[in-house]
C-alpha positions, 0 to 999 in steps of 0.5 A, a space after each residue: 575504516 580504510 579501504 587498504 586495510 580491508 583490501 589487506 584483509 581480503 587476501 586472508 583465506 581464513 577471513 572469506 570463510 564466514 559470510 554473514 551475508 550468506 548465512 542471513 539470505 534466508 531470513 532476508 527472503 523470509 522477512 522482505 519477500 524481496 522482488 524486482 531490484 535488490 542491492 547488497 550494501 557491502 557485499 563481501 565475498 558476494 555469496 549472499 548476493 548470488 544466494 539472494 539472486 537464486 532464491 528470488 530470481 531477481 536482479 542483485 546489484 552487489 557494492 563493496 568499497 574493497 576491489 578484491 572482496 568478492 570471491 573469484 568464482 563469483 565475480 562474473 556471476 554477480 553485478 559487482 560495483 565498487 563503492 564506499 558507503 560514506 558516499 551517496 549512492 547515484 543509482 536508481 533506487 532499488 526496490 530492497 536493500 540488504 546490509 549485513 556485518 557492514 554497519 559495525 565496521 563504520 566508525 561512529 561519526 559516520 554511522 548516520 551518513 552511511 545509513 542515510 545513504 543506504 536508506 535512500 537507495 533502497 526503498 526497503 532495507 534489511 539489516 543484520 548488525 553485529 553487537 559484539 566485538 571482533 576477533 580477527 582484526 586484533 589477531 591479524 591487523 593489530 586492530 579492531 574491525 568492529 568500530 561501532 560496537 553497540 547493543 540493539 537498543 542503541 541501534 534502534 534509536 539511532 535508526 528512528 532518530 534519523 526518521 527510519 521506520 522499522 517494520 520489523 526487528 529481532 534482538 539475537 545473540 550478538 546480532 541486531 535485526 532490522 527490516 524498514 524504510 525511510 520512505 512513506 508507505 500507505 500505513 503512513 498516509 493512513 496515520 496522517 490523514 484525517 476526516 474531511 468533515 467534523 465529527 460532530 456533523 457525522 454524528 448529526 448525519 447518522 442521527 438524521 439518517 436513522 430517524 428518516 426510517 430509511 431501509 437498511 441493506 441486508 445480505 442477500 442470495 447470490 445472483 449471477 448478474 454481471 455488473 459494472 461499477 464506475 469509479 471517477 478515475 481518468 481512465 473512465 473515458 477510455 472505456 465510454 463507448 464500451 460502457 454505453 453499449 453494455 448500458 444500452 443492451 440492458 446491462 446493470 451499471 452502478 455509479 458512485 459520486 460524480 460518475 452518476 452524472 457522468 453516465 446520465 449525460 451519455 444517455 444511460 440511467 444508473 441502476 444504483 448510485 452509492 455515496 459515502 461522503 458526509 459534506 453537504 455539497 456533495 448532495 449534488 451527486 444525486 441530482 437529478 433523481 431518477 425514478 429507476 435508480 436506487 440510492 445506497 447511502 452510508 448512514 454518515 452521508 450528508 442528510 441533505 442527500 438522503 432527504 432528496 430521494 423517496 423512501 422507496 428508492 433509498 437504502 442505508 448501509 453502515 461502516 463497520 470501521 467506526 464505533 460511532 455507528 454502533 453508538 448512534 444506533 444504540 442510542 436510536 434503539 435505546 430512546 425508542 425502546 426497540 431493536 434494529 438489526 444492521 449489518 456492518 460494511 467494511 471496505 475502507 475510507 473510500 467509496 469504491 471500496 466501500 461499494 464493493 463490499 456492500 454489492 457482495 452483501 447484496 449477492 453480486 459476484 461478478 463485478 467489473 470496475 472502470 475508472 478506479 485508478 487511484 493515480 493522476 493520469 497526465 494532469 487529471 485526477 478524475 474524468 471530469 472536473 471535481 474541484 474538491 479534489 484539486 491539490 498541488 500536494 502530488 507524491 511519486 509512488 513506486 509500485 512493482 517497478 512502476 511509478 505513479 503520481 498520487 494525491 494522498 487520499 489515492 495513496 490511502 485507497 491503494 493502501 486499503 485495496 489489497 486488505 479489502 481483497 485479502 480479507 473481505 472479498 477474496 475469501 467469498 466463494 466464486 467472487 470474480 472481480 476485474 479492474 479495467 485500465 492501467 491505473 495504480 489499483 489495476 497494476 497492484 491486482 496484476 503485480 500480485 497475480 505475477 508475484 503469486 505466479 512465481 510463488 511469492 
């Protein structure tokens, strides 16, 4: 593949007639729903880049190593840069990449290098690769232009071998379509995340908590009460005065884990405290026990915590995400020859998501969340010291054009959040959720609202 050859090819009007980049633009928009910055890798005529910019109202950067590839009437309408894809792309990483009718033109020995350069330069990439020989090159230039003619399966194996996650693919006649990324997403962290305690310990907790005869929560009538839910992120401290004022005026404030003590230290009693962690040392999150508070525990919570609470103040809720809960319930009821009705609470792996769903089950429809950042602010992961969450493993996450520093568990929480909204809380009539602050969770909400306003 030589620059001189392609600059010669672009002098032929017939070579410009068909622009695959233009033909596949609608498929790219349908698959990727792109927004933010987009790079067209090997833009050819530029007609594809121009159409994508019009369809998405996004900034599109068009790259090609032939200086004369772009149509004259388009050149001034797009951001064109001459670049050889065999060389690293030293640009700001784009949100989306688009590469059509390019990779089959790359010599086999350069394919992996070019793929690596493209997938490093864009977080999510759409590929359309011809899997058949070309006719124009032999007829006009006396040599083929498609240097790597391989089937869909060959390209798939190549992508996977260099570590690219394929999110979508389609094998069509003469064309292989792929959409994927070299960058990790929330699902990748979900797959690698494990429990922070042995399964036997969780089973033991569930068994003991069921045997303690603590009442289960159940669905309640809808109520109009506005409540504050306090998560432990650093931005919680930014709203301290507002939270204290709300509490002094009789507002209901619900806490989770360490925000219980955070609120007590400021002279305000929580109306309720939520816990989901199975580890014994987290029993400290209910100290001191106060008579006015209700304590809501996931059935997997360390029994040492549940045992501290008077039975008229304690309640259990049960995860809907694990078969272990059902197994323990079945065993408990079989041993006693009874039926015990229970209501699964979904909501992901962290305490805030689970608390939101449980509160919705209890009838609350107006919930304002503080401190739900799911990111590091400055050097802090919490509004207070919480050593078990100290970690040197920090990952930079990009969301909607902004970058956040996160620990892996924060990425998992952020990944779960849209699912909780879309499939659990969103369908509830008149459910109103506000996430205060400027962290990752609030940004996800705001960014989604902005995209919805654009019809995306």
